[in-house]
N, CA and C atoms as an extended XYZ file, in Angstrom:
366
Properties=species:S:1:pos:R:3:atomname:S:1:resname:S:1:resid:I:1 pbc="F F F"
N       -15.824      -42.506        7.145 N   UNK     1
C       -14.659      -42.018        7.946 CA  UNK     1
C       -13.093      -41.219        6.842 C   UNK     1
N       -13.277      -41.960        6.109 N   UNK     2
C       -11.595      -41.778        5.420 CA  UNK     2
C       -11.820      -40.832        4.638 C   UNK     2
N       -13.108      -40.281        4.147 N   UNK     3
C       -13.282      -39.046        3.313 CA  UNK     3
C       -13.131      -38.203        4.555 C   UNK     3
N       -13.646      -38.244        5.479 N   UNK     4
C       -13.350      -36.997        6.602 CA  UNK     4
C       -12.251      -36.820        6.664 C   UNK     4
N       -11.745      -37.542        6.838 N   UNK     5
C        -9.876      -37.286        7.302 CA  UNK     5
C        -9.535      -36.883        6.108 C   UNK     5
N        -9.521      -37.133        5.170 N   UNK     6
C        -8.994      -36.375        3.766 CA  UNK     6
C        -9.642      -35.055        3.575 C   UNK     6
N       -10.712      -34.831        3.854 N   UNK     7
C       -11.213      -33.455        3.619 CA  UNK     7
C       -10.769      -32.603        4.503 C   UNK     7
N       -10.733      -33.090        5.938 N   UNK     8
C        -9.967      -32.264        7.185 CA  UNK     8
C        -8.606      -31.601        6.497 C   UNK     8
N        -8.146      -32.897        6.225 N   UNK     9
C        -6.332      -32.454        6.171 CA  UNK     9
C        -6.307      -31.374        4.674 C   UNK     9
N        -7.130      -31.530        3.487 N   UNK    10
C        -7.154      -31.064        2.831 CA  UNK    10
C        -7.553      -29.223        2.934 C   UNK    10
N        -8.110      -29.026        3.864 N   UNK    11
C        -8.958      -27.891        4.420 CA  UNK    11
C        -7.788      -27.132        5.300 C   UNK    11
N        -6.690      -27.732        5.822 N   UNK    12
C        -5.969      -27.618        6.767 CA  UNK    12
C        -4.937      -26.227        5.657 C   UNK    12
N        -4.266      -26.733        4.584 N   UNK    13
C        -3.826      -25.624        3.709 CA  UNK    13
C        -4.429      -23.980        3.705 C   UNK    13
N        -5.552      -24.577        3.213 N   UNK    14
C        -6.348      -23.419        2.907 CA  UNK    14
C        -7.207      -22.700        4.257 C   UNK    14
N        -7.111      -22.934        5.011 N   UNK    15
C        -7.252      -22.341        6.364 CA  UNK    15
C        -5.927      -21.726        6.755 C   UNK    15
N        -4.738      -22.419        6.986 N   UNK    16
C        -3.478      -21.456        7.315 CA  UNK    16
C        -2.857      -20.521        6.041 C   UNK    16
N        -3.523      -20.546        4.929 N   UNK    17
C        -2.928      -19.566        4.054 CA  UNK    17
C        -3.655      -18.168        4.244 C   UNK    17
N        -5.371      -18.511        4.822 N   UNK    18
C        -5.608      -17.420        5.434 CA  UNK    18
C        -5.486      -16.419        6.469 C   UNK    18
N        -4.958      -17.647        7.538 N   UNK    19
C        -4.603      -16.866        8.553 CA  UNK    19
C        -2.942      -16.281        8.546 C   UNK    19
N        -2.005      -16.563        8.066 N   UNK    20
C        -1.021      -15.804        7.768 CA  UNK    20
C        -1.070      -14.365        6.901 C   UNK    20
N        -0.512      -13.498        6.781 N   UNK    21
C        -0.123      -12.528        6.203 CA  UNK    21
C         0.286      -12.867        4.765 C   UNK    21
N        -0.510      -12.074        3.597 N   UNK    22
C        -0.006      -12.186        2.164 CA  UNK    22
C        -0.268      -11.373        1.373 C   UNK    22
N         1.359      -11.024        0.408 N   UNK    23
C         1.326       -9.491       -0.104 CA  UNK    23
C         0.906      -10.141       -1.397 C   UNK    23
N         0.275       -9.154       -1.917 N   UNK    24
C        -0.161       -9.131       -3.591 CA  UNK    24
C        -0.094       -8.192       -4.207 C   UNK    24
N         0.982       -7.701       -5.153 N   UNK    25
C         1.099       -6.671       -5.478 CA  UNK    25
C         0.134       -6.438       -7.342 C   UNK    25
N         0.172       -5.228       -6.824 N   UNK    26
C        -1.027       -4.835       -8.337 CA  UNK    26
C        -0.135       -5.326       -9.767 C   UNK    26
N         1.451       -5.292       -9.725 N   UNK    27
C         1.522       -5.314      -10.716 CA  UNK    27
C         3.475       -5.680      -10.075 C   UNK    27
N         4.015       -6.629      -11.247 N   UNK    28
C         5.418       -6.843      -10.258 CA  UNK    28
C         5.950       -6.552      -11.403 C   UNK    28
N         6.045       -5.598      -12.489 N   UNK    29
C         6.909       -4.809      -13.503 CA  UNK    29
C         6.570       -3.805      -14.069 C   UNK    29
N         7.731       -2.926      -14.115 N   UNK    30
C         7.342       -1.735      -15.070 CA  UNK    30
C         8.115       -1.295      -15.914 C   UNK    30
N         7.597       -0.662      -17.035 N   UNK    31
C         8.360       -0.186      -18.130 CA  UNK    31
C         8.374        1.320      -18.186 C   UNK    31
N         9.815        1.875      -17.835 N   UNK    32
C         9.510        3.328      -17.983 CA  UNK    32
C         9.628        3.895      -19.376 C   UNK    32
N         9.934        2.756      -20.372 N   UNK    33
C         9.997        3.487      -21.682 CA  UNK    33
C        11.733        3.775      -21.978 C   UNK    33
N        11.406        4.868      -22.583 N   UNK    34
C        12.891        6.445      -23.047 CA  UNK    34
C        12.810        7.083      -21.701 C   UNK    34
N        14.189        6.678      -21.078 N   UNK    35
C        14.297        7.999      -19.798 CA  UNK    35
C        15.532        8.900      -20.792 C   UNK    35
N        15.261        9.893      -20.233 N   UNK    36
C        16.785       10.835      -20.434 CA  UNK    36
C        17.480       10.833      -19.506 C   UNK    36
N        18.827       10.813      -19.674 N   UNK    37
C        20.045       10.731      -19.047 CA  UNK    37
C        20.012       12.215      -18.319 C   UNK    37
N        20.186       13.063      -18.595 N   UNK    38
C        20.289       14.433      -18.704 CA  UNK    38
C        18.895       14.894      -17.729 C   UNK    38
N        17.767       14.105      -17.731 N   UNK    39
C        16.837       14.815      -16.618 CA  UNK    39
C        16.780       14.147      -15.132 C   UNK    39
N        17.796       12.698      -14.986 N   UNK    40
C        18.096       12.484      -14.000 CA  UNK    40
C        17.100       11.010      -13.452 C   UNK    40
N        16.689       10.783      -12.265 N   UNK    41
C        16.008       10.080      -11.641 CA  UNK    41
C        14.770        9.697      -11.987 C   UNK    41
N        14.456        8.560      -12.115 N   UNK    42
C        12.852        8.187      -12.115 CA  UNK    42
C        12.559        7.226      -11.246 C   UNK    42
N        10.708        7.356      -10.978 N   UNK    43
C        10.343        6.699       -9.701 CA  UNK    43
C         9.270        5.670      -10.353 C   UNK    43
N         8.926        4.684       -9.506 N   UNK    44
C         7.905        4.487       -9.525 CA  UNK    44
C         7.187        3.644       -8.135 C   UNK    44
N         5.784        3.871       -8.356 N   UNK    45
C         5.164        3.318       -6.957 CA  UNK    45
C         4.767        1.900       -7.266 C   UNK    45
N         5.178        1.191       -6.759 N   UNK    46
C         4.129       -0.238       -6.611 CA  UNK    46
C         3.311       -0.567       -5.583 C   UNK    46
N         2.178       -0.558       -5.861 N   UNK    47
C         1.339       -0.803       -4.669 CA  UNK    47
C         0.672       -2.443       -4.444 C   UNK    47
N         0.677       -2.565       -3.439 N   UNK    48
C         0.027       -4.073       -2.672 CA  UNK    48
C        -1.045       -4.163       -1.435 C   UNK    48
N        -1.264       -5.137       -1.675 N   UNK    49
C        -2.305       -5.346       -0.790 CA  UNK    49
C        -1.927       -6.462        0.585 C   UNK    49
N        -2.250       -6.390        1.820 N   UNK    50
C        -2.230       -7.594        2.358 CA  UNK    50
C        -3.586       -7.896        1.649 C   UNK    50
N        -3.698       -9.619        1.627 N   UNK    51
C        -4.583      -10.477        1.332 CA  UNK    51
C        -5.100      -11.978        2.358 C   UNK    51
N        -3.982      -11.256        3.295 N   UNK    52
C        -4.119      -12.398        4.143 CA  UNK    52
C        -4.768      -11.921        5.757 C   UNK    52
N        -4.522      -12.981        6.858 N   UNK    53
C        -5.294      -13.063        8.067 CA  UNK    53
C        -4.381      -12.056        9.027 C   UNK    53
N        -3.489      -11.624        8.799 N   UNK    54
C        -2.383      -11.240        9.665 CA  UNK    54
C        -1.976       -9.934        9.077 C   UNK    54
N        -1.002       -9.318        9.897 N   UNK    55
C        -0.259       -7.805        9.335 CA  UNK    55
C         0.804       -8.564        8.504 C   UNK    55
N         1.059       -7.738        8.122 N   UNK    56
C         2.071       -7.933        6.742 CA  UNK    56
C         3.031       -6.622        7.339 C   UNK    56
N         4.406       -7.083        7.088 N   UNK    57
C         5.728       -6.547        7.196 CA  UNK    57
C         6.440       -6.547        6.109 C   UNK    57
N         6.986       -5.666        5.898 N   UNK    58
C         8.016       -5.659        4.698 CA  UNK    58
C         9.335       -5.347        5.381 C   UNK    58
N        10.330       -6.826        5.765 N   UNK    59
C        11.411       -6.602        6.144 CA  UNK    59
C        12.677       -6.410        5.544 C   UNK    59
N        12.410       -5.953        4.320 N   UNK    60
C        13.715       -5.723        3.434 CA  UNK    60
C        13.415       -5.746        2.124 C   UNK    60
N        13.885       -4.635        1.651 N   UNK    61
C        13.783       -4.784       -0.110 CA  UNK    61
C        14.986       -4.479       -0.521 C   UNK    61
N        15.659       -5.078       -1.151 N   UNK    62
C        17.061       -5.101       -2.138 CA  UNK    62
C        17.025       -4.939       -3.261 C   UNK    62
N        17.616       -4.099       -4.024 N   UNK    63
C        17.981       -3.942       -5.758 CA  UNK    63
C        19.278       -4.757       -5.788 C   UNK    63
N        19.317       -5.280       -7.315 N   UNK    64
C        20.309       -6.019       -7.551 CA  UNK    64
C        21.785       -4.677       -8.114 C   UNK    64
N        21.552       -3.641       -7.900 N   UNK    65
C        22.739       -2.508       -8.417 CA  UNK    65
C        22.315       -1.358       -7.527 C   UNK    65
N        23.293       -0.736       -7.723 N   UNK    66
C        23.437        0.527       -6.651 CA  UNK    66
C        22.493        1.995       -7.336 C   UNK    66
N        22.359        1.492       -8.717 N   UNK    67
C        21.360        2.718       -9.447 CA  UNK    67
C        19.736        2.710       -9.137 C   UNK    67
N        19.829        1.861       -8.587 N   UNK    68
C        18.438        1.351       -8.239 CA  UNK    68
C        18.027        1.469       -6.445 C   UNK    68
N        16.969        2.161       -5.808 N   UNK    69
C        16.866        2.339       -4.525 CA  UNK    69
C        15.307        2.169       -4.073 C   UNK    69
N        14.981        1.532       -3.392 N   UNK    70
C        13.717        0.957       -2.860 CA  UNK    70
C        13.663        1.826       -1.726 C   UNK    70
N        12.501        2.259       -1.817 N   UNK    71
C        12.087        2.681       -0.287 CA  UNK    71
C        10.558        2.493       -0.163 C   UNK    71
N        10.895        1.761        1.377 N   UNK    72
C         9.274        1.610        1.697 CA  UNK    72
C         8.976        1.748        3.473 C   UNK    72
N         7.716        1.683        3.538 N   UNK    73
C         7.409        2.031        5.264 CA  UNK    73
C         7.455        0.422        5.996 C   UNK    73
N         8.237        0.263        7.046 N   UNK    74
C         8.274       -1.027        7.332 CA  UNK    74
C         7.259       -1.142        8.845 C   UNK    74
N         6.393       -0.174        8.385 N   UNK    75
C         5.149       -0.057        9.531 CA  UNK    75
C         4.280       -1.455        9.242 C   UNK    75
N         3.445       -2.381        9.868 N   UNK    76
C         2.786       -3.270        9.446 CA  UNK    76
C         1.741       -2.933        8.903 C   UNK    76
N         0.801       -3.584        7.427 N   UNK    77
C        -0.132       -3.293        6.824 CA  UNK    77
C        -1.200       -4.630        7.309 C   UNK    77
N        -2.392       -3.667        7.872 N   UNK    78
C        -3.053       -4.803        8.275 CA  UNK    78
C        -3.946       -5.543        7.282 C   UNK    78
N        -4.963       -6.528        7.825 N   UNK    79
C        -5.473       -7.755        6.762 CA  UNK    79
C        -6.172       -6.989        5.823 C   UNK    79
N        -6.547       -6.399        4.611 N   UNK    80
C        -7.032       -6.212        3.797 CA  UNK    80
C        -6.931       -4.826        3.252 C   UNK    80
N        -5.649       -4.293        3.937 N   UNK    81
C        -5.233       -2.605        3.412 CA  UNK    81
C        -3.947       -2.790        2.452 C   UNK    81
N        -4.165       -1.356        2.512 N   UNK    82
C        -2.827       -1.501        0.985 CA  UNK    82
C        -1.668       -0.665        1.381 C   UNK    82
N        -0.374       -1.423        0.754 N   UNK    83
C         0.769       -0.378        1.262 CA  UNK    83
C         1.411       -0.083        0.150 C   UNK    83
N         2.920        0.492        0.025 N   UNK    84
C         3.357        1.099       -1.565 CA  UNK    84
C         4.624        0.787       -1.056 C   UNK    84
N         5.291        0.649       -2.297 N   UNK    85
C         6.873        0.613       -2.257 CA  UNK    85
C         7.606        1.378       -3.666 C   UNK    85
N         8.297        2.407       -3.369 N   UNK    86
C         8.898        3.433       -3.875 CA  UNK    86
C        10.116        2.602       -4.838 C   UNK    86
N         9.960        2.502       -6.252 N   UNK    87
C        11.610        2.072       -6.724 CA  UNK    87
C        12.124        2.859       -7.604 C   UNK    87
N        13.167        4.128       -7.390 N   UNK    88
C        13.700        4.808       -7.713 CA  UNK    88
C        15.182        4.401       -8.678 C   UNK    88
N        15.480        4.894      -10.107 N   UNK    89
C        16.040        4.405      -10.793 CA  UNK    89
C        17.151        5.623      -11.124 C   UNK    89
N        18.566        5.685      -11.126 N   UNK    90
C        19.219        6.584      -11.346 CA  UNK    90
C        20.011        6.461      -12.792 C   UNK    90
N        19.856        6.968      -13.965 N   UNK    91
C        20.364        6.598      -15.389 CA  UNK    91
C        21.468        7.265      -15.265 C   UNK    91
N        22.716        6.071      -15.718 N   UNK    92
C        23.920        6.542      -15.065 CA  UNK    92
C        24.458        6.627      -16.932 C   UNK    92
N        24.465        5.036      -17.736 N   UNK    93
C        24.987        4.871      -18.932 CA  UNK    93
C        23.641        4.514      -20.102 C   UNK    93
N        23.886        5.063      -21.356 N   UNK    94
C        22.865        4.606      -21.937 CA  UNK    94
C        22.964        2.977      -22.604 C   UNK    94
N        21.552        3.011      -22.592 N   UNK    95
C        21.060        1.599      -23.718 CA  UNK    95
C        19.627        1.195      -22.445 C   UNK    95
N        19.554       -0.098      -23.154 N   UNK    96
C        18.176       -0.813      -22.081 CA  UNK    96
C        18.895       -1.225      -20.925 C   UNK    96
N        17.902       -0.902      -19.905 N   UNK    97
C        18.353       -1.682      -18.743 CA  UNK    97
C        17.162       -2.477      -18.262 C   UNK    97
N        17.519       -3.807      -17.440 N   UNK    98
C        16.257       -4.250      -16.613 CA  UNK    98
C        16.965       -4.433      -15.206 C   UNK    98
N        16.097       -3.985      -14.131 N   UNK    99
C        16.527       -4.123      -12.563 CA  UNK    99
C        15.706       -4.929      -11.500 C   UNK    99
N        16.111       -5.713      -11.085 N   UNK   100
C        15.592       -6.186      -10.346 CA  UNK   100
C        15.568       -5.910       -8.931 C   UNK   100
N        14.283       -5.782       -8.116 N   UNK   101
C        14.336       -5.468       -6.525 CA  UNK   101
C        13.868       -7.008       -5.858 C   UNK   101
N        14.527       -7.093       -4.992 N   UNK   102
C        13.841       -8.450       -4.108 CA  UNK   102
C        13.179       -7.887       -2.940 C   UNK   102
N        11.872       -8.193       -2.530 N   UNK   103
C        11.080       -7.926       -1.310 CA  UNK   103
C        10.881       -8.813       -0.707 C   UNK   103
N        11.436       -8.937        1.067 N   UNK   104
C        11.536       -9.698        1.784 CA  UNK   104
C        10.483       -9.159        2.852 C   UNK   104
N         8.999      -10.400        2.978 N   UNK   105
C         8.298      -10.078        4.177 CA  UNK   105
C         7.743      -11.158        5.317 C   UNK   105
N         7.069      -10.696        6.115 N   UNK   106
C         6.759      -11.913        7.120 CA  UNK   106
C         5.623      -12.854        6.317 C   UNK   106
N         5.189      -12.622        5.550 N   UNK   107
C         3.917      -13.335        4.789 CA  UNK   107
C         4.532      -14.231        3.927 C   UNK   107
N         3.139      -14.561        3.353 N   UNK   108
C         3.264      -15.452        2.083 CA  UNK   108
C         3.008      -14.813        0.972 C   UNK   108
N         3.892      -14.713       -0.101 N   UNK   109
C         5.396      -15.180       -0.398 CA  UNK   109
C         6.300      -14.842        0.671 C   UNK   109
N         7.538      -15.269        0.740 N   UNK   110
C         8.427      -14.589        2.032 CA  UNK   110
C         9.262      -13.850        1.105 C   UNK   110
N         9.455      -14.271       -0.324 N   UNK   111
C        10.287      -13.077       -1.184 CA  UNK   111
C         9.072      -13.003       -2.557 C   UNK   111
N         9.575      -11.669       -3.149 N   UNK   112
C         8.634      -11.289       -4.622 CA  UNK   112
C         9.777      -10.455       -5.132 C   UNK   112
N         9.727      -11.156       -6.475 N   UNK   113
C        10.911       -9.937       -7.233 CA  UNK   113
C         9.730       -9.302       -8.184 C   UNK   113
N        10.352       -7.499       -7.817 N   UNK   114
C         9.799       -6.548       -8.691 CA  UNK   114
C        11.079       -6.157       -9.530 C   UNK   114
N        10.408       -5.844      -11.218 N   UNK   115
C        11.461       -5.725      -11.772 CA  UNK   115
C        10.881       -4.134      -12.954 C   UNK   115
N        11.932       -3.481      -12.695 N   UNK   116
C        11.901       -1.934      -13.639 CA  UNK   116
C        12.724       -2.582      -14.750 C   UNK   116
N        11.938       -1.725      -16.112 N   UNK   117
C        12.784       -1.666      -17.151 CA  UNK   117
C        13.131       -0.413      -17.873 C   UNK   117
N        13.518       -0.208      -19.222 N   UNK   118
C        13.432        0.843      -19.969 CA  UNK   118
C        14.676        1.174      -20.732 C   UNK   118
N        14.700        2.592      -21.400 N   UNK   119
C        16.072        2.543      -22.538 CA  UNK   119
C        16.189        3.637      -22.276 C   UNK   119
N        17.876        4.318      -21.560 N   UNK   120
C        18.353        5.426      -21.197 CA  UNK   120
C        18.855        5.607      -22.585 C   UNK   120
N        18.277        7.030      -22.804 N   UNK   121
C        18.773        8.109      -23.610 CA  UNK   121
C        19.467        9.231      -23.562 C   UNK   121
N        20.142        9.720      -24.171 N   UNK   122
C        20.825       10.931      -23.811 CA  UNK   122
C        20.028       12.021      -23.730 C   UNK   122
């Protein structure tokens, strides 16, 4: 009887995880390498899948500075389907950069941090 109760209790988190929306990014960081200041802005598209059992919605995406702009569709992503989030960087000052974008969702995990990096040259 005790073994049955333990088995049921341990199965609940696994079942609940499948029932919620779950965001899974293909990659969470991207290196632009050398970026020319005179060529202007550069962008990268991060792809993700909803690996959960409910619709996934990105409720917010916030960059850590004004030179980085996330763009996303706030339409629901059905279970098993893919979505994208585009991050654009506007190079202003020469040197190495690392910028973060915090993505907030209705799923698991609630927040994911994406990172872009590179080096701005003339």
